[in-house]
C-alpha positions in Angstrom: 23.7 -20.7 36.5 23.3 -17.3 38.0 20.0 -15.8 38.9 19.4 -12.1 38.1 16.5 -10.0 39.4 15.3 -6.4 39.3 13.2 -4.9 41.9 11.9 -1.5 42.9 13.4 -0.3 46.2 12.6 2.8 48.2 14.7 5.1 50.5 16.4 5.8 48.2 14.0 5.4 45.2 15.7 3.0 42.7 15.6 -0.1 40.7 18.2 -2.6 41.9 19.5 -5.6 40.0 20.9 -8.5 42.0 22.9 -11.4 41.0 22.5 -14.6 43.1 21.0 -12.4 45.9 23.8 -9.9 45.8 23.1 -6.3 44.7 25.1 -5.7 41.7 23.9 -2.2 40.8 20.9 0.2 40.5 19.1 2.9 38.5 18.2 5.8 40.8 15.3 8.0 40.3 13.0 10.7 41.8 9.4 11.5 40.9 7.4 14.6 40.7 3.9 14.6 39.2 3.8 12.4 36.2 7.5 12.2 35.7 10.0 9.6 36.9 13.5 11.2 36.5 16.5 8.9 36.3 19.7 10.5 37.5 22.1 7.9 38.4 22.8 4.4 37.2 25.7 2.4 38.7 27.0 -1.2 38.4 29.6 -2.5 41.0 33.0 -3.1 39.5 32.9 -6.8 40.1 29.8 -7.1 38.0 30.9 -4.9 35.1 31.0 -6.1 31.6 27.8 -8.4 32.0 25.3 -6.2 30.5 23.5 -5.6 33.9 23.2 -1.8 33.4 21.1 -2.4 30.3 19.0 -5.0 32.0 18.2 -2.8 35.0 17.4 0.2 32.9 15.3 -1.7 30.5 13.2 -3.2 33.3 13.1 0.3 35.1 11.6 1.9 31.9 9.2 -0.9 31.3 7.9 -0.4 34.9 7.8 3.4 34.5 5.6 2.7 31.4 3.3 0.3 33.3 3.0 2.9 36.2 1.8 5.5 33.7 4.7 7.8 34.2 6.9 9.8 31.8 10.7 9.3 31.6 13.4 12.0 32.1 16.8 10.7 31.3 19.2 12.8 33.4 21.5 10.2 33.8 24.0 9.9 30.7 23.6 6.0 30.6 19.7 6.3 30.5 19.9 9.1 28.0 22.0 7.0 25.7 19.7 4.1 26.3 16.5 5.8 25.3 18.1 7.3 22.1 19.4 3.9 20.9 15.9 2.5 20.8 12.5 3.7 19.8 10.8 1.6 22.3 10.4 4.4 24.9 10.6 7.7 22.6 6.9 8.3 23.3 7.4 8.6 27.0 10.6 10.8 27.1 10.4 14.3 28.4 13.3 16.8 28.1 15.6 17.7 31.1 14.5 21.1 32.3 15.6 23.4 35.1 12.6 22.2 37.2 13.9 18.6 36.6 17.5 19.6 37.6 16.0 21.2 40.8 14.2 18.0 41.7 17.2 15.9 41.1 19.4 18.2 43.3 16.8 17.9 46.1 16.7 14.1 45.8 20.4 13.8 45.9 20.6 15.9 49.1 18.0 13.5 50.5 
């Protein structure tokens, strides 16, 4: 039996999913004001096909709601995820030029 866990990490800001204590993937974000902008989701190749991307994104978005923040889905996976369900539609903001600038700054570190 495998154990999966999602945690919020910092430096860089991201939600990580672990499987039996090994980091299997993450959903990376940056924040400005009231928005949490998700710009990269990745699952390690050896963990592919297990639905882990959906699990980490689901929990990341649930925590974003709990934190009182809005969601900006820059990452194509997150964008597809939020369009497939109405669960988070009330929290989704569009990707603007300001969002793109914030993401570029976050990617540079």
